[in-house]
N, C-alpha and C positions, 0 to 999 in steps of 0.2 A: 504493501501496499504506502503510496505517496502523500509525506507528512505535509501539507497544506502550512502547517505554522514554519517550514523549512522555506520554500514559496514568498511569502509573507516579510522573512526578513530580511532574504537577501534581496528584496523588495524596496526596504526601508534601507538598506546600505546602499545600494544604486544610488537613490535619491538621496541619501546623507550624503555619499561622496563628489555627485554633482553637484549642491552646495556650499560644500568645503571648497572647493577649486576655483567655482566662483568669488569666493572670500579670498584665496589666497592668491587667486589673478588680482585682486585688488589688491591687495598688500604691495607688490608689483609694482602694477601701478602708480600709489604711490611712493614707494621709490626711487621708481625708474624719476616721476617730476620731485624728488628733490634734490636728483645729479642734476637734470635739467634747470634746477634751481642755483644748482650751485652752493647749495645750503653748507653752511659750515654754525660745529658748537665748538664752546669752552669749557672743559669742565673747571674753567676758573669763574664759573657763572652759574654753580650745578650750586652751590652753599655747602650743605647741609646734607644733598641727597647722595646717594652710592654711585658710582657710576654709571652703574648699569642700568641703575629705575631712570636713571640724568634721558637713558636713551630711547628704552622706548618709554618715556614717559612723553617725549620730545614727538616722537613716531606717531603717535596718539594725537597729540593734542594740537600736532603743525597739522596733521595731512590725514590721518587712518579718519578722524573725526569733525572735519572739514565739515560745511553743510557745504560745499562748490563739490568736494570729491564724493560723498555721500552722496550726490547728487549725479557724478557721472558714474556711480556704478550703479545706480538706482536708468538711467539712459543707455548704458553704453555698455557695462558689461555683464548683470543679471539679466535673466532670462522674462521679467518682469517689474516694469517698472514702477508697478505701486509696494513694492518688495521697502522693505528696511532692514536699516543694518546699524549698529550702538557696538564701538568699542569702550570697551570701559579698563583701562591701567590699575595692575595691584590691589585685584580683586580676588575674596576672600571666596572659598568654593567647595563644597564638605563632599567627601566620598567617608566608604566604611573599610573602615581597617578589616584586609581578611586574617588574620590573623587572633586580634583581641576582638572582632563584633562589635569596635567601639566605633563614633563619630570620631573624624579628625575634620584640623580647616588648613589647609592649601589655599595657599598662597599663587594667585594664576598674577604672570606677566603684564600679559593681557589675553582680554577675557571678551569674547563676542558674541551678539546677540545679533539675530537673523529669521525675519518672520518668516520666509521662508522652512529656516530649517525648522524654527519651534513648531509649525503648524505640523511637519510632519511626524514630530514626538508629543503633539497634543496629549493624545489620546495612550498612549503610552507613559507616559512616566508624567505626574502632578507639578512636580516644580518644576522652574525654565533653562531649559538648552542653552547652554551653551559650547562653544569652539574655546580651543582651552588653547595659548602660544607661548611657549614658554623665552627667557632673549639669555643669548648670552654672548658676551667680550671674549674675542681672541685677540690678544696680545702677542702670544707667541703660541708655535703650534703644540707644546705641550697643554696646552688651556684647552684642548678636545677634550680632557680625561674629563673634564669637568662639566663641557658640554655631552657630553656622555652620561656622566650622574644624573644631567636631567631625564636620558630615556629610559637611564633606571627608573625613575622617579616615576615616570608616566608609565611603567611595569606596573608595581605597584597599587596603582589605582584602575580598581575594575569596572565594566563591562559600564554605562548607560543605565540601562533598562531596571542591571540589580544591582549597581550600586554605585550608579549618580555619577559615570561615564559615556561620554562616546564613544564610536570605533577608530575617532578619530582623534589626533593631537597633530599642534603645530609646534616648530621650531624655527626660531633667528639665531643666528648668528652674526655680531658687529665682528666685522674682521678689520680690524684697527693698522696691520701689518700689511705693508707695501709690496711683500718678501712671501706674502703668503695669501694663494689664489686658493677662491673655491673648490679645485680641483684640487691639491693639495692636501687639505683641509677635510676632504670626503674623504679621500686617500686615506688620511691618518686617525679619520675614527671610524671604521669600515676595519684599519688594523688592531682599535682598538676591544672593539664588539668580538673579535672574528676569535681573543683567547679573555672573554671576560663570563665570572666565573657563575654572576647571576641575571644574566640579560640573555631571553633566550629569543634570536633572532633565525624573524624566520626567512626574510630576503634583507638584504645588507641596504647601503643608502646608496640607490640607481638614480643616473639623471633623468627628470624630464624637462619636456618642453610645456609649458604655459603662459610661455611670453613670447613672442618673436624675437624680442630687445630683452632678452633677459637669457642666463644660462645655467643659471645654480639653483636650481628647482631640484629636488631629489627628495626622492618617498623610500623608502624602509618599511619593513614590520616585523613584528614582534608576538611576544605571549603576553599577554597579565598574568599573574601569579596567580589568577583561576582558570585559567592557562583556555583565558579566550584571546582569538587574537585583533590586533590593533595593526595601525597605521600611523604613521609619523608624516607630514609631510615638514618638507625643510626647505629653506629660506638661507642664503649664504652671502650673504650683503656686505660688497665693499664701504670702510667707513672711512678706508685710513685714507682719504684728500676730503670728507666730511668731521673728523676731528683737527682741531687746530694743534690744540695740548692737550 
């Protein structure tokens, strides 16, 4: 007998991934806009804000949530002009620890709410569905270890339908070193994943094309600690000319 629930689950995942890819394309579009404007950021302006938070906050406040840019998303990227998209930085998301079965708080660097994505999951979960993006600064190639640390954290966050997570996550690398390209970084990340003792990797970082003007997008696939598969969209951004000090 064919299990109809399997087809339903596959359909939900296909619709979800379609919307996630639209969101990722939009983030890329905002990054390309930043480069075209020759935007510069100085850490001397950050005050007491940690450097990593400073960069993710600037990306959100200066680009991702700007009304003219979200209008561009509706009119030129999304499949529906009536869709709404909201970006929040430093937002807490709740997850259930599968070892202790206790609720815990997880601060996400960038949390994305999109009305089309929410509609897909509104009959399945009671709370709002959000796409989580973690960010890491890359000053040296050794910082790839910290980047992989976020992959490990995602593996600890179970699947949304059961334990408060979507089957898709996002990561952004702010590459501040001119000698590090997205190619050398992704290869280093894969090298670390190959020997990692706690991350179960189904598919290593593999380049994908979501924009013909940007080639630093990658997709990897892993297993969560509750044995459910999930995917990560990686955006390896060159910030070497964006950061001035």
